[in-house]
N, CA, C, O and CB atoms as a CASP TS submission, in Angstrom:
PFRMAT TS
TARGET T0000
AUTHOR 0000-0000-0000
METHOD Language model
MODEL 1
PARENT N/A
ATOM      1  N   MET     1      41.573   5.067 101.411  1.00  0.00           N
ATOM      2  CA  MET     1      42.832   4.797 102.062  1.00  0.00           C
ATOM      3  C   MET     1      42.974   3.301 102.351  1.00  0.00           C
ATOM      4  O   MET     1      44.047   2.726 102.164  1.00  0.00           O
ATOM      5  CB  MET     1      42.949   5.612 103.352  1.00  0.00           C
ATOM      6  N   ARG     2      41.896   2.682 102.804  1.00  0.00           N
ATOM      7  CA  ARG     2      41.972   1.251 103.120  1.00  0.00           C
ATOM      8  C   ARG     2      42.273   0.433 101.863  1.00  0.00           C
ATOM      9  O   ARG     2      43.032  -0.535 101.914  1.00  0.00           O
ATOM     10  CB  ARG     2      40.653   0.769 103.764  1.00  0.00           C
ATOM     11  N   ARG     3      41.688   0.819 100.758  1.00  0.00           N
ATOM     12  CA  ARG     3      41.940   0.090  99.500  1.00  0.00           C
ATOM     13  C   ARG     3      43.391   0.186  99.068  1.00  0.00           C
ATOM     14  O   ARG     3      43.887  -0.667  98.332  1.00  0.00           O
ATOM     15  CB  ARG     3      41.046   0.624  98.388  1.00  0.00           C
ATOM     16  N   GLN     4      44.070   1.227  99.527  1.00  0.00           N
ATOM     17  CA  GLN     4      45.482   1.410  99.201  1.00  0.00           C
ATOM     18  C   GLN     4      46.387   0.745 100.222  1.00  0.00           C
ATOM     19  O   GLN     4      47.608   0.881 100.148  1.00  0.00           O
ATOM     20  CB  GLN     4      45.811   2.886  99.108  1.00  0.00           C
ATOM     21  N   GLY     5      45.803   0.027 101.176  1.00  0.00           N
ATOM     22  CA  GLY     5      46.584  -0.702 102.152  1.00  0.00           C
ATOM     23  C   GLY     5      46.943   0.070 103.408  1.00  0.00           C
ATOM     24  O   GLY     5      47.739  -0.410 104.215  1.00  0.00           O
ATOM     25  N   GLN     6      46.375   1.252 103.592  1.00  0.00           N
ATOM     26  CA  GLN     6      46.665   2.041 104.783  1.00  0.00           C
ATOM     27  C   GLN     6      46.038   1.393 106.010  1.00  0.00           C
ATOM     28  O   GLN     6      44.880   0.977 105.980  1.00  0.00           O
ATOM     29  CB  GLN     6      46.153   3.482 104.617  1.00  0.00           C
ATOM     30  N   THR     7      46.806   1.310 107.083  1.00  0.00           N
ATOM     31  CA  THR     7      46.296   0.710 108.315  1.00  0.00           C
ATOM     32  C   THR     7      46.214   1.712 109.461  1.00  0.00           C
ATOM     33  O   THR     7      45.823   1.344 110.569  1.00  0.00           O
ATOM     34  CB  THR     7      47.171  -0.454 108.721  1.00  0.00           C
ATOM     35  N   LEU     8      46.570   2.949 109.221  1.00  0.00           N
ATOM     36  CA  LEU     8      46.470   3.971 110.260  1.00  0.00           C
ATOM     37  C   LEU     8      45.016   4.166 110.667  1.00  0.00           C
ATOM     38  O   LEU     8      44.115   3.973 109.851  1.00  0.00           O
ATOM     39  CB  LEU     8      47.075   5.303 109.775  1.00  0.00           C
ATOM     40  N   PRO     9      44.776   4.546 111.917  1.00  0.00           N
ATOM     41  CA  PRO     9      43.397   4.799 112.349  1.00  0.00           C
ATOM     42  C   PRO     9      42.772   5.951 111.556  1.00  0.00           C
ATOM     43  O   PRO     9      43.421   6.960 111.283  1.00  0.00           O
ATOM     44  CB  PRO     9      43.358   5.116 113.856  1.00  0.00           C
ATOM     45  N   ILE    10      41.525   5.780 111.200  1.00  0.00           N
ATOM     46  CA  ILE    10      40.777   6.813 110.494  1.00  0.00           C
ATOM     47  C   ILE    10      39.641   7.257 111.404  1.00  0.00           C
ATOM     48  O   ILE    10      38.746   6.475 111.725  1.00  0.00           O
ATOM     49  CB  ILE    10      40.236   6.296 109.111  1.00  0.00           C
ATOM     50  N   ASN    11      39.686   8.518 111.814  1.00  0.00           N
ATOM     51  CA  ASN    11      38.650   9.114 112.659  1.00  0.00           C
ATOM     52  C   ASN    11      37.943  10.180 111.843  1.00  0.00           C
ATOM     53  O   ASN    11      38.576  11.105 111.335  1.00  0.00           O
ATOM     54  CB  ASN    11      39.253   9.717 113.978  1.00  0.00           C
ATOM     55  N   ILE    12      36.639  10.050 111.718  1.00  0.00           N
ATOM     56  CA  ILE    12      35.842  10.986 110.935  1.00  0.00           C
ATOM     57  C   ILE    12      35.214  12.013 111.876  1.00  0.00           C
ATOM     58  O   ILE    12      34.660  11.664 112.918  1.00  0.00           O
ATOM     59  CB  ILE    12      34.746  10.237 110.117  1.00  0.00           C
ATOM     60  N   ILE    13      35.311  13.281 111.491  1.00  0.00           N
ATOM     61  CA  ILE    13      34.660  14.365 112.224  1.00  0.00           C
ATOM     62  C   ILE    13      33.566  14.905 111.309  1.00  0.00           C
ATOM     63  O   ILE    13      33.832  15.285 110.169  1.00  0.00           O
ATOM     64  CB  ILE    13      35.689  15.502 112.649  1.00  0.00           C
ATOM     65  N   THR    14      32.337  14.936 111.814  1.00  0.00           N
ATOM     66  CA  THR    14      31.217  15.334 110.973  1.00  0.00           C
ATOM     67  C   THR    14      30.232  16.210 111.740  1.00  0.00           C
ATOM     68  O   THR    14      30.192  16.192 112.970  1.00  0.00           O
ATOM     69  CB  THR    14      30.507  14.103 110.425  1.00  0.00           C
ATOM     70  N   ALA    15      29.451  16.963 111.007  1.00  0.00           N
ATOM     71  CA  ALA    15      28.378  17.751 111.605  1.00  0.00           C
ATOM     72  C   ALA    15      27.054  17.001 111.510  1.00  0.00           C
ATOM     73  O   ALA    15      26.056  17.437 112.083  1.00  0.00           O
ATOM     74  CB  ALA    15      28.265  19.124 110.920  1.00  0.00           C
ATOM     75  N   ARG    16      27.035  15.887 110.799  1.00  0.00           N
ATOM     76  CA  ARG    16      25.809  15.113 110.610  1.00  0.00           C
ATOM     77  C   ARG    16      25.542  14.203 111.797  1.00  0.00           C
ATOM     78  O   ARG    16      26.423  13.465 112.238  1.00  0.00           O
ATOM     79  CB  ARG    16      25.893  14.288 109.333  1.00  0.00           C
ATOM     80  N   LYS    17      24.336  14.261 112.303  1.00  0.00           N
ATOM     81  CA  LYS    17      23.974  13.452 113.456  1.00  0.00           C
ATOM     82  C   LYS    17      23.174  12.209 113.056  1.00  0.00           C
ATOM     83  O   LYS    17      22.701  11.471 113.920  1.00  0.00           O
ATOM     84  CB  LYS    17      23.176  14.285 114.442  1.00  0.00           C
ATOM     85  N   ASP    18      23.027  11.984 111.784  1.00  0.00           N
ATOM     86  CA  ASP    18      22.255  10.866 111.256  1.00  0.00           C
ATOM     87  C   ASP    18      22.941   9.532 111.571  1.00  0.00           C
ATOM     88  O   ASP    18      24.068   9.296 111.137  1.00  0.00           O
ATOM     89  CB  ASP    18      22.061  11.022 109.739  1.00  0.00           C
ATOM     90  N   ALA    19      22.271   8.674 112.315  1.00  0.00           N
ATOM     91  CA  ALA    19      22.838   7.385 112.729  1.00  0.00           C
ATOM     92  C   ALA    19      23.140   6.493 111.525  1.00  0.00           C
ATOM     93  O   ALA    19      24.098   5.720 111.555  1.00  0.00           O
ATOM     94  CB  ALA    19      21.876   6.664 113.681  1.00  0.00           C
ATOM     95  N   ARG    20      22.337   6.593 110.471  1.00  0.00           N
ATOM     96  CA  ARG    20      22.591   5.771 109.270  1.00  0.00           C
ATOM     97  C   ARG    20      23.901   6.177 108.606  1.00  0.00           C
ATOM     98  O   ARG    20      24.661   5.320 108.155  1.00  0.00           O
ATOM     99  CB  ARG    20      21.425   5.903 108.259  1.00  0.00           C
ATOM    100  N   LYS    21      24.164   7.466 108.544  1.00  0.00           N
ATOM    101  CA  LYS    21      25.419   7.941 107.941  1.00  0.00           C
ATOM    102  C   LYS    21      26.613   7.466 108.757  1.00  0.00           C
ATOM    103  O   LYS    21      27.636   7.064 108.202  1.00  0.00           O
ATOM    104  CB  LYS    21      25.428   9.485 107.834  1.00  0.00           C
ATOM    105  N   ARG    22      26.475   7.515 110.080  1.00  0.00           N
ATOM    106  CA  ARG    22      27.541   7.040 110.965  1.00  0.00           C
ATOM    107  C   ARG    22      27.793   5.555 110.731  1.00  0.00           C
ATOM    108  O   ARG    22      28.943   5.119 110.678  1.00  0.00           O
ATOM    109  CB  ARG    22      27.180   7.297 112.446  1.00  0.00           C
ATOM    110  N   ALA    23      26.733   4.787 110.592  1.00  0.00           N
ATOM    111  CA  ALA    23      26.869   3.355 110.344  1.00  0.00           C
ATOM    112  C   ALA    23      27.593   3.095 109.024  1.00  0.00           C
ATOM    113  O   ALA    23      28.415   2.184 108.932  1.00  0.00           O
ATOM    114  CB  ALA    23      25.491   2.682 110.334  1.00  0.00           C
ATOM    115  N   ILE    24      27.291   3.888 108.017  1.00  0.00           N
ATOM    116  CA  ILE    24      27.951   3.733 106.719  1.00  0.00           C
ATOM    117  C   ILE    24      29.443   4.031 106.836  1.00  0.00           C
ATOM    118  O   ILE    24      30.273   3.312 106.280  1.00  0.00           O
ATOM    119  CB  ILE    24      27.303   4.658 105.669  1.00  0.00           C
ATOM    120  N   VAL    25      29.776   5.095 107.561  1.00  0.00           N
ATOM    121  CA  VAL    25      31.183   5.460 107.766  1.00  0.00           C
ATOM    122  C   VAL    25      31.932   4.317 108.443  1.00  0.00           C
ATOM    123  O   VAL    25      33.028   3.951 108.017  1.00  0.00           O
ATOM    124  CB  VAL    25      31.297   6.751 108.612  1.00  0.00           C
ATOM    125  N   LEU    26      31.348   3.757 109.489  1.00  0.00           N
ATOM    126  CA  LEU    26      32.004   2.684 110.222  1.00  0.00           C
ATOM    127  C   LEU    26      32.042   1.391 109.403  1.00  0.00           C
ATOM    128  O   LEU    26      33.005   0.630 109.489  1.00  0.00           O
ATOM    129  CB  LEU    26      31.291   2.444 111.554  1.00  0.00           C
ATOM    130  N   LYS    27      31.010   1.146 108.619  1.00  0.00           N
ATOM    131  CA  LYS    27      30.987  -0.039 107.753  1.00  0.00           C
ATOM    132  C   LYS    27      32.101   0.036 106.706  1.00  0.00           C
ATOM    133  O   LYS    27      32.646  -0.982 106.279  1.00  0.00           O
ATOM    134  CB  LYS    27      29.611  -0.175 107.058  1.00  0.00           C
ATOM    135  N   ASN    28      32.422   1.264 106.309  1.00  0.00           N
ATOM    136  CA  ASN    28      33.483   1.457 105.316  1.00  0.00           C
ATOM    137  C   ASN    28      34.861   1.539 105.958  1.00  0.00           C
ATOM    138  O   ASN    28      35.802   2.077 105.375  1.00  0.00           O
ATOM    139  CB  ASN    28      33.221   2.714 104.510  1.00  0.00           C
ATOM    140  N   ARG    29      34.963   0.997 107.165  1.00  0.00           N
ATOM    141  CA  ARG    29      36.216   0.735 107.856  1.00  0.00           C
ATOM    142  C   ARG    29      36.898   1.943 108.472  1.00  0.00           C
ATOM    143  O   ARG    29      38.109   1.920 108.696  1.00  0.00           O
ATOM    144  CB  ARG    29      37.140   0.110 106.928  1.00  0.00           C
ATOM    145  N   ALA    30      36.137   3.005 108.752  1.00  0.00           N
ATOM    146  CA  ALA    30      36.695   4.056 109.594  1.00  0.00           C
ATOM    147  C   ALA    30      36.720   3.502 111.013  1.00  0.00           C
ATOM    148  O   ALA    30      35.880   2.676 111.368  1.00  0.00           O
ATOM    149  CB  ALA    30      35.858   5.403 109.501  1.00  0.00           C
ATOM    150  N   ASN    31      37.662   3.942 111.817  1.00  0.00           N
ATOM    151  CA  ASN    31      37.761   3.439 113.185  1.00  0.00           C
ATOM    152  C   ASN    31      36.789   4.113 114.133  1.00  0.00           C
ATOM    153  O   ASN    31      36.333   3.507 115.103  1.00  0.00           O
ATOM    154  CB  ASN    31      39.158   3.618 113.696  1.00  0.00           C
ATOM    155  N   ASP    32      36.471   5.375 113.849  1.00  0.00           N
ATOM    156  CA  ASP    32      35.618   6.113 114.763  1.00  0.00           C
ATOM    157  C   ASP    32      34.979   7.276 114.030  1.00  0.00           C
ATOM    158  O   ASP    32      35.427   7.683 112.957  1.00  0.00           O
ATOM    159  CB  ASP    32      36.415   6.609 115.981  1.00  0.00           C
ATOM    160  N   CYS    33      33.926   7.800 114.631  1.00  0.00           N
ATOM    161  CA  CYS    33      33.217   8.942 114.060  1.00  0.00           C
ATOM    162  C   CYS    33      32.748   9.807 115.220  1.00  0.00           C
ATOM    163  O   CYS    33      32.082   9.316 116.131  1.00  0.00           O
ATOM    164  CB  CYS    33      32.009   8.488 113.155  1.00  0.00           C
ATOM    165  N   ILE    34      33.086  11.080 115.195  1.00  0.00           N
ATOM    166  CA  ILE    34      32.693  12.005 116.255  1.00  0.00           C
ATOM    167  C   ILE    34      31.904  13.158 115.610  1.00  0.00           C
ATOM    168  O   ILE    34      32.257  13.664 114.544  1.00  0.00           O
ATOM    169  CB  ILE    34      33.957  12.542 117.045  1.00  0.00           C
ATOM    170  N   THR    35      30.837  13.546 116.290  1.00  0.00           N
ATOM    171  CA  THR    35      29.943  14.566 115.754  1.00  0.00           C
ATOM    172  C   THR    35      30.228  15.917 116.389  1.00  0.00           C
ATOM    173  O   THR    35      30.423  16.022 117.600  1.00  0.00           O
ATOM    174  CB  THR    35      28.483  14.174 115.979  1.00  0.00           C
ATOM    175  N   LYS    36      30.250  16.955 115.549  1.00  0.00           N
ATOM    176  CA  LYS    36      30.421  18.313 116.047  1.00  0.00           C
ATOM    177  C   LYS    36      29.107  18.794 116.640  1.00  0.00           C
ATOM    178  O   LYS    36      28.054  18.378 116.157  1.00  0.00           O
ATOM    179  CB  LYS    36      30.899  19.265 114.922  1.00  0.00           C
ATOM    180  N   PRO    37      29.108  19.615 117.622  1.00  0.00           N
ATOM    181  CA  PRO    37      30.281  20.076 118.357  1.00  0.00           C
ATOM    182  C   PRO    37      30.766  18.991 119.319  1.00  0.00           C
ATOM    183  O   PRO    37      29.978  18.175 119.796  1.00  0.00           O
ATOM    184  CB  PRO    37      29.962  21.375 119.125  1.00  0.00           C
ATOM    185  N   PHE    38      32.041  18.992 119.592  1.00  0.00           N
ATOM    186  CA  PHE    38      32.627  18.025 120.506  1.00  0.00           C
ATOM    187  C   PHE    38      33.682  18.728 121.346  1.00  0.00           C
ATOM    188  O   PHE    38      34.189  19.789 120.982  1.00  0.00           O
ATOM    189  CB  PHE    38      33.239  16.820 119.735  1.00  0.00           C
ATOM    190  N   ARG    39      33.997  18.110 122.477  1.00  0.00           N
ATOM    191  CA  ARG    39      35.072  18.653 123.307  1.00  0.00           C
ATOM    192  C   ARG    39      36.393  18.153 122.744  1.00  0.00           C
ATOM    193  O   ARG    39      36.527  16.973 122.420  1.00  0.00           O
ATOM    194  CB  ARG    39      34.906  18.239 124.815  1.00  0.00           C
ATOM    195  N   PHE    40      37.357  19.038 122.627  1.00  0.00           N
ATOM    196  CA  PHE    40      38.649  18.680 122.067  1.00  0.00           C
ATOM    197  C   PHE    40      39.272  17.520 122.846  1.00  0.00           C
ATOM    198  O   PHE    40      39.899  16.640 122.257  1.00  0.00           O
ATOM    199  CB  PHE    40      39.586  19.893 122.071  1.00  0.00           C
ATOM    200  N   ARG    41      39.102  17.521 124.147  1.00  0.00           N
ATOM    201  CA  ARG    41      39.651  16.437 124.978  1.00  0.00           C
ATOM    202  C   ARG    41      39.059  15.081 124.586  1.00  0.00           C
ATOM    203  O   ARG    41      39.763  14.071 124.600  1.00  0.00           O
ATOM    204  CB  ARG    41      39.378  16.716 126.469  1.00  0.00           C
ATOM    205  N   ASP    42      37.772  15.054 124.238  1.00  0.00           N
ATOM    206  CA  ASP    42      37.141  13.802 123.796  1.00  0.00           C
ATOM    207  C   ASP    42      37.790  13.295 122.511  1.00  0.00           C
ATOM    208  O   ASP    42      38.041  12.099 122.365  1.00  0.00           O
ATOM    209  CB  ASP    42      35.624  14.004 123.580  1.00  0.00           C
ATOM    210  N   LEU    43      38.059  14.205 121.589  1.00  0.00           N
ATOM    211  CA  LEU    43      38.730  13.819 120.346  1.00  0.00           C
ATOM    212  C   LEU    43      40.116  13.263 120.641  1.00  0.00           C
ATOM    213  O   LEU    43      40.493  12.227 120.093  1.00  0.00           O
ATOM    214  CB  LEU    43      38.831  15.020 119.386  1.00  0.00           C
ATOM    215  N   LEU    44      40.873  13.928 121.490  1.00  0.00           N
ATOM    216  CA  LEU    44      42.216  13.444 121.829  1.00  0.00           C
ATOM    217  C   LEU    44      42.173  12.066 122.474  1.00  0.00           C
ATOM    218  O   LEU    44      43.008  11.212 122.178  1.00  0.00           O
ATOM    219  CB  LEU    44      42.913  14.429 122.764  1.00  0.00           C
ATOM    220  N   GLU    45      41.210  11.849 123.348  1.00  0.00           N
ATOM    221  CA  GLU    45      41.085  10.541 123.997  1.00  0.00           C
ATOM    222  C   GLU    45      40.814   9.441 122.977  1.00  0.00           C
ATOM    223  O   GLU    45      41.400   8.360 123.048  1.00  0.00           O
ATOM    224  CB  GLU    45      39.967  10.569 125.045  1.00  0.00           C
ATOM    225  N   ARG    46      39.935   9.717 122.042  1.00  0.00           N
ATOM    226  CA  ARG    46      39.627   8.718 121.007  1.00  0.00           C
ATOM    227  C   ARG    46      40.855   8.428 120.146  1.00  0.00           C
ATOM    228  O   ARG    46      41.124   7.274 119.812  1.00  0.00           O
ATOM    229  CB  ARG    46      38.461   9.203 120.118  1.00  0.00           C
ATOM    230  N   ILE    47      41.584   9.457 119.794  1.00  0.00           N
ATOM    231  CA  ILE    47      42.803   9.260 119.000  1.00  0.00           C
ATOM    232  C   ILE    47      43.822   8.424 119.776  1.00  0.00           C
ATOM    233  O   ILE    47      44.426   7.501 119.229  1.00  0.00           O
ATOM    234  CB  ILE    47      43.421  10.623 118.606  1.00  0.00           C
ATOM    235  N   GLU    48      44.005   8.755 121.050  1.00  0.00           N
ATOM    236  CA  GLU    48      44.952   8.010 121.879  1.00  0.00           C
ATOM    237  C   GLU    48      44.564   6.537 121.977  1.00  0.00           C
ATOM    238  O   GLU    48      45.428   5.662 121.925  1.00  0.00           O
ATOM    239  CB  GLU    48      45.030   8.626 123.277  1.00  0.00           C
ATOM    240  N   ILE    49      43.284   6.264 122.118  1.00  0.00           N
ATOM    241  CA  ILE    49      42.816   4.881 122.207  1.00  0.00           C
ATOM    242  C   ILE    49      43.172   4.120 120.927  1.00  0.00           C
ATOM    243  O   ILE    49      43.682   3.001 120.985  1.00  0.00           O
ATOM    244  CB  ILE    49      41.285   4.837 122.456  1.00  0.00           C
ATOM    245  N   HIS    50      42.903   4.726 119.787  1.00  0.00           N
ATOM    246  CA  HIS    50      43.173   4.028 118.523  1.00  0.00           C
ATOM    247  C   HIS    50      44.662   3.852 118.272  1.00  0.00           C
ATOM    248  O   HIS    50      45.083   2.821 117.748  1.00  0.00           O
ATOM    249  CB  HIS    50      42.548   4.783 117.363  1.00  0.00           C
ATOM    250  N   LEU    51      45.456   4.835 118.635  1.00  0.00           N
ATOM    251  CA  LEU    51      46.899   4.707 118.433  1.00  0.00           C
ATOM    252  C   LEU    51      47.509   3.681 119.384  1.00  0.00           C
ATOM    253  O   LEU    51      48.485   3.019 119.034  1.00  0.00           O
ATOM    254  CB  LEU    51      47.581   6.063 118.622  1.00  0.00           C
ATOM    255  N   SER    52      46.945   3.542 120.580  1.00  0.00           N
ATOM    256  CA  SER    52      47.482   2.575 121.538  1.00  0.00           C
ATOM    257  C   SER    52      47.188   1.138 121.113  1.00  0.00           C
ATOM    258  O   SER    52      47.904   0.216 121.505  1.00  0.00           O
ATOM    259  CB  SER    52      46.904   2.833 122.928  1.00  0.00           C
ATOM    260  N   ARG    53      46.147   0.948 120.321  1.00  0.00           N
ATOM    261  CA  ARG    53      45.815  -0.398 119.839  1.00  0.00           C
ATOM    262  C   ARG    53      46.802  -0.863 118.780  1.00  0.00           C
ATOM    263  O   ARG    53      46.935  -2.057 118.510  1.00  0.00           O
ATOM    264  CB  ARG    53      44.393  -0.428 119.273  1.00  0.00           C
ATOM    265  N   GLY    54      47.493   0.110 118.187  1.00  0.00           N
ATOM    266  CA  GLY    54      48.534  -0.059 117.211  1.00  0.00           C
ATOM    267  C   GLY    54      48.579  -1.285 116.453  1.00  0.00           C
ATOM    268  O   GLY    54      49.460  -1.456 115.610  1.00  0.00           O
TER
END
């Protein structure tokens, strides 16, 4: 998406807890990464933060 010029926030949801994988996701310009299981409210808060930075 970034290569196509998309600037919308990208939040990755994953079941992998591997810190190296998370680092790779963030290095590839995702805005955030949340690991399952997670509280839905936590996901909403992260989305709100990224959208407010607009």
